[in-house]
C-alpha positions, 0 to 999 in steps of 0.5 A: 135748411141748415141741419134739417133732414127735410128740405124746405120749399122757398116760401117756407124758407121765407117764413123761417127768415121772417121769424129770424128777422123778428127775433123768433116771434111772429104769426105764420098764417099759412093755409092748411097743408103749406107747412107751418109746422116744419117752419117752426121746427126749422127755427127750433133746429136753428136755435138749440139755445132756445130750450126748454121749448114749449109747444101748445097744440090741440090734443089730437096733434101731439103725436103728429108734432112728435113725429114731425120733430123727429122726421124733419129735424131729428129732434125728440120731445116729451109729451105732457099728460095728466092734470098734475105736472111731473114732480121734477124739473125738465132738462134744460134741453127739453122740448115739451108738448102740451095740449091746450086743455091741460092748462085749464084750471082755477087761477094759475093752473098747475101746468102753467105754474110748472112751465113758468118754473122751468124758465122756457125760452120759446112757446109755439102755439099751433092752431092758435085760433083756438085761443082767440076768445079773450075771456076763455079759460085756456086763453087766460092761462096762455096769457100767463105764459106769454108774459114770461116767455119772450119768443112766441110763434103762432101757427094758424090757417085761419088767423081771422075766422069772422072778425078782427077781434079774433086777432087780438089775443095773438097781436097783444102777445106779439106786440103789447106796446102796439095793441095794449088793450082790448077796448082800444083795439075794439074801438079802432078796428072792430067798429066798437060801439056801446049797445044798451039792453034791458029796461031803464032803471025806473028812478034814474033812467039808466040802462044796462050797456055793454061794448060790441066789438063784433064789427070791422073798421079801419082794415087798411090801417090794421093790415099795414100794422100787421106787416111786421107781425104776420106772414100770410100764404095761400096755396094759389100764391105758391103753386109754382113751388109745390109738387103736383101732389103731396102726402102727409102722415098724421100720427095719432094715439088711439083712444081705446089703448087698453082694449086694443092691448088686451085683444092684441095680447090674445092674438099674439098668444094664439099665434105663438100656439099655432105658428110652429105647426108645419101645416095650418088648416084652412080654418086656422088661416081664416081665424088669423084673418078674422083676428087681424080684421078685429084688430083693424076695427079696434084701431079704427074705433080708437082713431075716430076722435082724432079723425073727427078733430082733424076733419073739423079742423080742416073744414073750419080752416078751409071750407072746402070739400073732403074725401074720407076713406075707411075700410070698416062699415062701422067706422063709416056709419059712425062718421055718417051719424056724426056729420048728419046731413053733411056727408054722403056715404059710398060703400059695398052696400050702395048699389052701383047704379046709385053711386054716380048720383051720390058723387054728383051730389057731393061735387055740386051740393054746397051743403054736402062737404064730405064724401065717406068712402069704403076703399073697395067701393069708392076707391076706383071708378069715379071721375071726380075733380081731384084738383078740387078735392085737394083744394086747388080747383076753382070750385072748391 
């Protein structure tokens, strides 16, 4: 906890210690909600000499990273934006945040070239399962960085989503001598086999073939080799260290900033004109409420893309049920359409007599992982398995 503003739990300190033991490189595969980010931040705080530092993450998490760096360790950062890099070098003490998609480009992208020129000392890859596909553009660009940056920290709650091959990019980046090639890894741990397709050549009898690495093999051996690379934690294993409930703030940038700023400016002009009056008529006060409601609605719309990304990420990593609250009907309706067939919705338009049946459906139907609730209508009066909703119950 040296220099940190937030005290780490014992299992989080264990993760930081493991990074120290392995010279600042490793895979922190902690289940969602167990504080992977704060452990990486603690390592950055312990090592101010590891600058410039590069943090790669999905776009919707950039504001959250900036907030957590400041909140937990008093660290500042720069957020990269746009396809064209800054036209000057960064300061040697900088922490730079980039989303993975900024790296995509033909050959070595502009941002990748710029990063390499800054001589960074460490790269942190958040939600590193996003670069599991060896042939994807974002993965190829990241691999250019991995070759020139010694310290690499990977953070994910789902290191292997469906098959051992999901681990290969990370393992090769962390231990290239142990995992030198995709083919060798595929043969040893993915049940690699040659598959044939198409019609044989009518003159030679040869048939097109490809290697299939979608299986799994020698898993005990792979687990043994992972002991010095990956540390895995699940909630069930660290409950004794956790408080009864934790709350997390996830700051996000709204996607409709221009529209919001225009509406906000008009609202401020209106307040300036009317606030000086000694008395406000009821109609005037009502107009203020209307304008505030409009701004709230715009904010909700602007946060929708980030909220959908967060919900998708939660479901992808946990497979558990989730309750999502909103104030505005329009926001809930948009989410209901987006998650068609996967969500139930409870708001003021749903008769009270039907609400209990919807809650029962949410709790018992495996095909309904989302409950979309309006604060007033679904915020009270329901007896749900809250431990389960937070990922701690046996059924969830």
